[in-house]
N, C-alpha and C positions, 0 to 999 in steps of 0.2 A: 555417504553412502547408505548407510544403515536406513537414514529416514529416508531415503529415495526408494531402499528396496522395503520398507513397511507401506507408501504408498504405493509401490507395482502392484504390493498384495492386496492392497485396500480396493485400488479401483481395477486393476487388471485380471491378477491370476489367483483370487481367493478361491479356492476348491471347491467350496458347499458354504449356502447363506450360513451366519452364525445365529445359535440358539439365542434366543430371548434371554438366557440367566449369561451365556459369555456379552451378550451386549449390554446389559446393564451394569457388568464389573468393571470399575474404574481400572485401566486399562493402562491408561500412560496418564503421565503427570502434564496439568497446564502447559508448564515449561515447557516440556517434549513439542507437543500442539505446535503452541508457538512458534517451535523453532522451524517446524514443518510451513505452518503460514508463513513467516517470513521469507525462508528459501522460495515459495512461489510467487511472494511479491516483489522480492526482489529481481528473476528472470523476466516479470510479468513488467514490471516500471522501465528493466532496461531496455527490453525489446522495445516498448513502446517509447521510450525517449530518444533511443538513438535512430529503429528504425522507421518509427512514424512523425516524428517531430524533426531529427536531426535530417534525415533523409527529405520528409516532405519540403520542408522550408527553399532549399533551392528550386523545388520544382511547382514553386509558386503556394504552396499551403499556408495557411493563416494559423496562429497559435494566441489564444489571448485571455484574458482572466473574465472577459465577458462572453464568453462560449457559448453560455446555455441561454442568451437573449434570444427571444425568437427571431430577430431580423438579423442576427449577425451571423456568419456562416464561418465560424471558425471552430478549431479544435483546441480539447482544453490543454495547458500548459501542463509539463508532467506533475506539478505536484495539486492543480486541481483536477486528472485525471485520478489521483487517490482520493482526495478530497469526494470526489464524486462515489467511488466505491463505497468511503466512508458512510455515507446517505445512504447507500444502499444496504448494507449491512444495519443499521440504525433501525430500519424501517423494515427490516427482515424479525422472521422469529427466531432468530439463534441471538443472544445476548453476547455479540463477541463485537469489540471496541476497537474501533482504527482512529489515530490521530498521527500527524503530521507535525512533530512541533520544533522546534530551532532554541537558541540564543540570542540568534540573532533574523527573529522573522522577518518578513514584509507585513503578513499580517499582526498586528498587535494582539489578535485572540489565539497565536500559536506559539507566546511565548511559554516556556517551562517554568513554571513555578513549584514550590514547595520541594515534596518530598520526588517529584522527573527533573525537577531543576538540580539539584542533589547530584540524583543517577549519573543527569547528564554532565556533570560535571566531573564524576568517574569515568564516562565513556573519553570526555576530551585526553585523559591520560593513556588509557589503556587501549580505546577503539573495542572495547570488549561487550557484547549486551549487558542489561541491567535486569535483572528481577527483583520483584520485593512485593509482598504483599497489600493491599491498600485497607489499610485497620477500620477506614469507615464505611467502604463498599462491599467488605470480602473480596474483593477481585483483585488477581493475579495480573502483574504488571508485568509485561516483558517489552524491553526499548533495545532498538536494534539500530547499529549506524548507519546513517543515511550519506554516503559519501556525493561528491560533485565527481560523476562517472561520465559527463559527456558537454563540450561545451555550450550547448544548447542550456545549459541549467546556469553555468560558469555566467554567459552574458546577461542572460535572462536576470538573474539576481544582480549581479554588477551595475547594469542600468536601469535597472526597476525606479520610479520615479519616487516608491517611499521605501528601498533600502536601507537599513542598517549597516549595512557592511558591503563595499563596492569594492575589495580587491582581492576575492574568491578566485580559486586556484582550480584547477584539474585535480581529483584526487584530495581535495580537501573534504574533512568534516561537517557538513554543511545542517545537521540536524539529525533527528532519530523517528524512526518509525515506532509510535506506540501501539501495545496491544492490550484491552483489555479484557477477562473473562471470569466468571463466578467462581471459587473454587480452587483449590491445588492442584484437580484430577478430572479426566475427563473418562467416559468411558468408549468405545469404538464407536459404537452411534454419536454422540458428541462430538467425535474427531471429525468423522464422516461429514456432518451436518455442516463442521464452521468449513470445511474446503469446500465444498460444494456452495455455503452463503457467500465467502469470498469469488468463487469462480463466477456464479450467477450476477454479483456485482460489478466485477470486470466486462461481463458480456452486456451487459444493461448501460453502461456509459459506453463503452467500444459502439453498439448497437445505436444509441443516441448520435453518435458524431457519424457514422455511416449515414445515419438518414441526411445530417447536414450537406453530406457531400455528395446524397444523389439528387440533389434539391439544388442544384449548381447548374448552372449554364454549361450545357454541352458541352460548348466549346472548349471551357476550360476545364471541365471536370476530368481529374486524373482517373487513371484506371485503377482498380481496386483488385 
């Protein structure tokens, strides 16, 4: 509730513009900022997975790994929706990293290694977020559990030709959403920039998919 109240203040009800000195002050820990991002990302991904992918498939919509190919009119799978957001963040001016990994990934590049693998092993035991400082990059790393929240997640991973685990069930801990950001604290301006960059990434990926939908044959195009 505290995070929700802060977000309402930042985006809706701040009474006056912040002075430059206040905006430059380190107001939040990076861990607090990541907790806000993780909450918004969880809501976004759950909505996409259930209301778009889960509800869209029975209506004839398709979702695949090849959704970004020009000749393919498919939507991104939930994991690829997040990867698209991560790519948008990487191209932005905000040094915010986003990564979805697992100990049983479909893509080998998503395998947790080193310190992240250790943190995820701890998460397997207690399902709690993990935080640590990367001593090489001086980045705060925040890892948040990624559960199988919809049947579409389970069936896709179990049936994939490159899966390394085919007995996933609803509610299983499938991996972790991992954030990175330089330093251990952020200013109010930096926090707002992080949230805006994430939202811009979501908007960009979603708009790309809507563009594909609008290019479909009108006879089979779903209502948006």
